[in-house]
Biotite code that builds the C-alpha atoms (Angstrom):
import biotite.structure as struc

atoms = struc.array([
    struc.Atom([42.893, 160.147, 141.216], chain_id="A", res_id=1, res_name="UNK", atom_name="CA", element="C"),
    struc.Atom([43.124, 156.678, 142.735], chain_id="A", res_id=2, res_name="UNK", atom_name="CA", element="C"),
    struc.Atom([42.122, 153.735, 140.560], chain_id="A", res_id=3, res_name="UNK", atom_name="CA", element="C"),
    struc.Atom([39.898, 151.320, 142.515], chain_id="A", res_id=4, res_name="UNK", atom_name="CA", element="C"),
    struc.Atom([39.284, 148.104, 140.548], chain_id="A", res_id=5, res_name="UNK", atom_name="CA", element="C"),
    struc.Atom([36.012, 147.468, 142.343], chain_id="A", res_id=6, res_name="UNK", atom_name="CA", element="C"),
    struc.Atom([34.254, 147.926, 145.624], chain_id="A", res_id=7, res_name="UNK", atom_name="CA", element="C"),
    struc.Atom([36.169, 145.971, 148.286], chain_id="A", res_id=8, res_name="UNK", atom_name="CA", element="C"),
    struc.Atom([32.951, 145.029, 150.063], chain_id="A", res_id=9, res_name="UNK", atom_name="CA", element="C"),
    struc.Atom([31.680, 143.295, 146.911], chain_id="A", res_id=10, res_name="UNK", atom_name="CA", element="C"),
    struc.Atom([34.978, 141.419, 146.484], chain_id="A", res_id=11, res_name="UNK", atom_name="CA", element="C"),
    struc.Atom([34.975, 140.233, 150.081], chain_id="A", res_id=12, res_name="UNK", atom_name="CA", element="C"),
    struc.Atom([31.291, 139.287, 149.940], chain_id="A", res_id=13, res_name="UNK", atom_name="CA", element="C"),
    struc.Atom([31.919, 137.143, 146.852], chain_id="A", res_id=14, res_name="UNK", atom_name="CA", element="C"),
    struc.Atom([34.748, 135.255, 148.566], chain_id="A", res_id=15, res_name="UNK", atom_name="CA", element="C"),
    struc.Atom([32.661, 134.728, 151.708], chain_id="A", res_id=16, res_name="UNK", atom_name="CA", element="C"),
    struc.Atom([29.737, 133.529, 149.593], chain_id="A", res_id=17, res_name="UNK", atom_name="CA", element="C"),
    struc.Atom([32.029, 131.212, 147.616], chain_id="A", res_id=18, res_name="UNK", atom_name="CA", element="C"),
    struc.Atom([33.450, 129.701, 150.799], chain_id="A", res_id=19, res_name="UNK", atom_name="CA", element="C"),
    struc.Atom([29.951, 129.358, 152.287], chain_id="A", res_id=20, res_name="UNK", atom_name="CA", element="C"),
    struc.Atom([28.548, 127.545, 149.246], chain_id="A", res_id=21, res_name="UNK", atom_name="CA", element="C"),
    struc.Atom([31.543, 125.209, 149.139], chain_id="A", res_id=22, res_name="UNK", atom_name="CA", element="C"),
    struc.Atom([31.332, 124.389, 152.857], chain_id="A", res_id=23, res_name="UNK", atom_name="CA", element="C"),
    struc.Atom([27.549, 123.939, 152.771], chain_id="A", res_id=24, res_name="UNK", atom_name="CA", element="C"),
    struc.Atom([27.893, 121.580, 149.813], chain_id="A", res_id=25, res_name="UNK", atom_name="CA", element="C"),
    struc.Atom([30.558, 119.548, 151.618], chain_id="A", res_id=26, res_name="UNK", atom_name="CA", element="C"),
    struc.Atom([28.473, 119.507, 154.798], chain_id="A", res_id=27, res_name="UNK", atom_name="CA", element="C"),
    struc.Atom([25.368, 118.368, 152.929], chain_id="A", res_id=28, res_name="UNK", atom_name="CA", element="C"),
    struc.Atom([27.308, 115.536, 151.299], chain_id="A", res_id=29, res_name="UNK", atom_name="CA", element="C"),
    struc.Atom([28.631, 114.356, 154.657], chain_id="A", res_id=30, res_name="UNK", atom_name="CA", element="C"),
    struc.Atom([25.169, 114.595, 156.230], chain_id="A", res_id=31, res_name="UNK", atom_name="CA", element="C"),
    struc.Atom([23.575, 112.674, 153.373], chain_id="A", res_id=32, res_name="UNK", atom_name="CA", element="C"),
    struc.Atom([26.341, 110.060, 153.453], chain_id="A", res_id=33, res_name="UNK", atom_name="CA", element="C"),
    struc.Atom([25.364, 109.095, 156.997], chain_id="A", res_id=34, res_name="UNK", atom_name="CA", element="C"),
    struc.Atom([21.584, 109.594, 156.850], chain_id="A", res_id=35, res_name="UNK", atom_name="CA", element="C"),
    struc.Atom([20.402, 108.431, 153.423], chain_id="A", res_id=36, res_name="UNK", atom_name="CA", element="C"),
    struc.Atom([19.723, 104.860, 152.218], chain_id="A", res_id=37, res_name="UNK", atom_name="CA", element="C"),
    struc.Atom([22.433, 102.873, 150.481], chain_id="A", res_id=38, res_name="UNK", atom_name="CA", element="C"),
    struc.Atom([19.938, 101.215, 148.139], chain_id="A", res_id=39, res_name="UNK", atom_name="CA", element="C"),
    struc.Atom([17.530, 103.045, 145.832], chain_id="A", res_id=40, res_name="UNK", atom_name="CA", element="C"),
    struc.Atom([14.015, 103.550, 147.173], chain_id="A", res_id=41, res_name="UNK", atom_name="CA", element="C"),
    struc.Atom([11.715, 104.531, 144.277], chain_id="A", res_id=42, res_name="UNK", atom_name="CA", element="C"),
    struc.Atom([8.720, 104.787, 146.623], chain_id="A", res_id=43, res_name="UNK", atom_name="CA", element="C"),
    struc.Atom([10.358, 107.703, 148.436], chain_id="A", res_id=44, res_name="UNK", atom_name="CA", element="C"),
    struc.Atom([11.938, 109.118, 145.278], chain_id="A", res_id=45, res_name="UNK", atom_name="CA", element="C"),
    struc.Atom([15.461, 108.333, 146.479], chain_id="A", res_id=46, res_name="UNK", atom_name="CA", element="C"),
    struc.Atom([16.849, 107.195, 143.149], chain_id="A", res_id=47, res_name="UNK", atom_name="CA", element="C"),
    struc.Atom([19.680, 109.661, 142.456], chain_id="A", res_id=48, res_name="UNK", atom_name="CA", element="C"),
    struc.Atom([23.068, 108.232, 143.486], chain_id="A", res_id=49, res_name="UNK", atom_name="CA", element="C"),
    struc.Atom([25.627, 110.265, 145.401], chain_id="A", res_id=50, res_name="UNK", atom_name="CA", element="C"),
    struc.Atom([29.126, 108.793, 145.668], chain_id="A", res_id=51, res_name="UNK", atom_name="CA", element="C"),
    struc.Atom([31.098, 110.256, 148.580], chain_id="A", res_id=52, res_name="UNK", atom_name="CA", element="C"),
    struc.Atom([34.565, 108.699, 148.657], chain_id="A", res_id=53, res_name="UNK", atom_name="CA", element="C"),
    struc.Atom([33.243, 105.291, 147.634], chain_id="A", res_id=54, res_name="UNK", atom_name="CA", element="C"),
    struc.Atom([30.093, 105.340, 149.782], chain_id="A", res_id=55, res_name="UNK", atom_name="CA", element="C"),
    struc.Atom([27.034, 105.429, 147.522], chain_id="A", res_id=56, res_name="UNK", atom_name="CA", element="C"),
    struc.Atom([23.750, 106.725, 148.914], chain_id="A", res_id=57, res_name="UNK", atom_name="CA", element="C"),
    struc.Atom([20.528, 107.588, 147.135], chain_id="A", res_id=58, res_name="UNK", atom_name="CA", element="C"),
    struc.Atom([18.914, 111.025, 147.198], chain_id="A", res_id=59, res_name="UNK", atom_name="CA", element="C"),
    struc.Atom([15.700, 112.665, 146.098], chain_id="A", res_id=60, res_name="UNK", atom_name="CA", element="C"),
    struc.Atom([15.756, 115.024, 143.136], chain_id="A", res_id=61, res_name="UNK", atom_name="CA", element="C"),
    struc.Atom([15.957, 118.124, 145.358], chain_id="A", res_id=62, res_name="UNK", atom_name="CA", element="C"),
    struc.Atom([18.709, 116.668, 147.540], chain_id="A", res_id=63, res_name="UNK", atom_name="CA", element="C"),
    struc.Atom([20.592, 115.810, 144.356], chain_id="A", res_id=64, res_name="UNK", atom_name="CA", element="C"),
    struc.Atom([20.308, 119.438, 143.210], chain_id="A", res_id=65, res_name="UNK", atom_name="CA", element="C"),
    struc.Atom([21.729, 120.658, 146.530], chain_id="A", res_id=66, res_name="UNK", atom_name="CA", element="C"),
    struc.Atom([24.819, 118.467, 146.273], chain_id="A", res_id=67, res_name="UNK", atom_name="CA", element="C"),
    struc.Atom([25.278, 118.699, 142.545], chain_id="A", res_id=68, res_name="UNK", atom_name="CA", element="C"),
    struc.Atom([24.103, 121.006, 139.847], chain_id="A", res_id=69, res_name="UNK", atom_name="CA", element="C"),
    struc.Atom([23.149, 124.344, 141.343], chain_id="A", res_id=70, res_name="UNK", atom_name="CA", element="C"),
    struc.Atom([25.944, 124.582, 143.901], chain_id="A", res_id=71, res_name="UNK", atom_name="CA", element="C"),
    struc.Atom([28.690, 123.881, 141.370], chain_id="A", res_id=72, res_name="UNK", atom_name="CA", element="C"),
    struc.Atom([27.146, 126.333, 138.897], chain_id="A", res_id=73, res_name="UNK", atom_name="CA", element="C"),
    struc.Atom([26.994, 128.956, 141.656], chain_id="A", res_id=74, res_name="UNK", atom_name="CA", element="C"),
    struc.Atom([30.641, 128.319, 142.568], chain_id="A", res_id=75, res_name="UNK", atom_name="CA", element="C"),
    struc.Atom([31.589, 128.785, 138.898], chain_id="A", res_id=76, res_name="UNK", atom_name="CA", element="C"),
    struc.Atom([29.584, 132.006, 138.605], chain_id="A", res_id=77, res_name="UNK", atom_name="CA", element="C"),
    struc.Atom([31.188, 133.372, 141.776], chain_id="A", res_id=78, res_name="UNK", atom_name="CA", element="C"),
    struc.Atom([34.688, 132.570, 140.514], chain_id="A", res_id=79, res_name="UNK", atom_name="CA", element="C"),
    struc.Atom([33.989, 134.307, 137.197], chain_id="A", res_id=80, res_name="UNK", atom_name="CA", element="C"),
    struc.Atom([32.493, 137.301, 139.015], chain_id="A", res_id=81, res_name="UNK", atom_name="CA", element="C"),
    struc.Atom([35.524, 137.483, 141.300], chain_id="A", res_id=82, res_name="UNK", atom_name="CA", element="C"),
    struc.Atom([37.870, 137.439, 138.304], chain_id="A", res_id=83, res_name="UNK", atom_name="CA", element="C"),
    struc.Atom([35.774, 140.166, 136.670], chain_id="A", res_id=84, res_name="UNK", atom_name="CA", element="C"),
    struc.Atom([35.946, 142.374, 139.780], chain_id="A", res_id=85, res_name="UNK", atom_name="CA", element="C"),
    struc.Atom([39.693, 141.791, 140.102], chain_id="A", res_id=86, res_name="UNK", atom_name="CA", element="C"),
    struc.Atom([40.496, 142.177, 136.403], chain_id="A", res_id=87, res_name="UNK", atom_name="CA", element="C"),
    struc.Atom([42.552, 145.337, 136.955], chain_id="A", res_id=88, res_name="UNK", atom_name="CA", element="C"),
    struc.Atom([44.721, 143.551, 139.518], chain_id="A", res_id=89, res_name="UNK", atom_name="CA", element="C"),
    struc.Atom([45.394, 140.754, 136.992], chain_id="A", res_id=90, res_name="UNK", atom_name="CA", element="C"),
    struc.Atom([46.790, 143.089, 134.310], chain_id="A", res_id=91, res_name="UNK", atom_name="CA", element="C"),
    struc.Atom([50.588, 143.030, 133.937], chain_id="A", res_id=92, res_name="UNK", atom_name="CA", element="C"),
])
């Protein structure tokens, strides 16, 4: 009987999803760097700073979530899930 550590489709999907989230996060940061104000604008809710290689722009709460919290949590969850699915391959 062959020992399969996990469904290969699930492993590949996790890596594709991980790469997609990372690239979308990077793309959003670059987009925001060129299209968002460089001074806070409380009237529009753009009060959350984003520092991209020394360029500081101000985002709304939801834009801040896109480039910060949820995407990095999702990347962490995907890495842990990938390690879990590949745990048999990691055994000596």
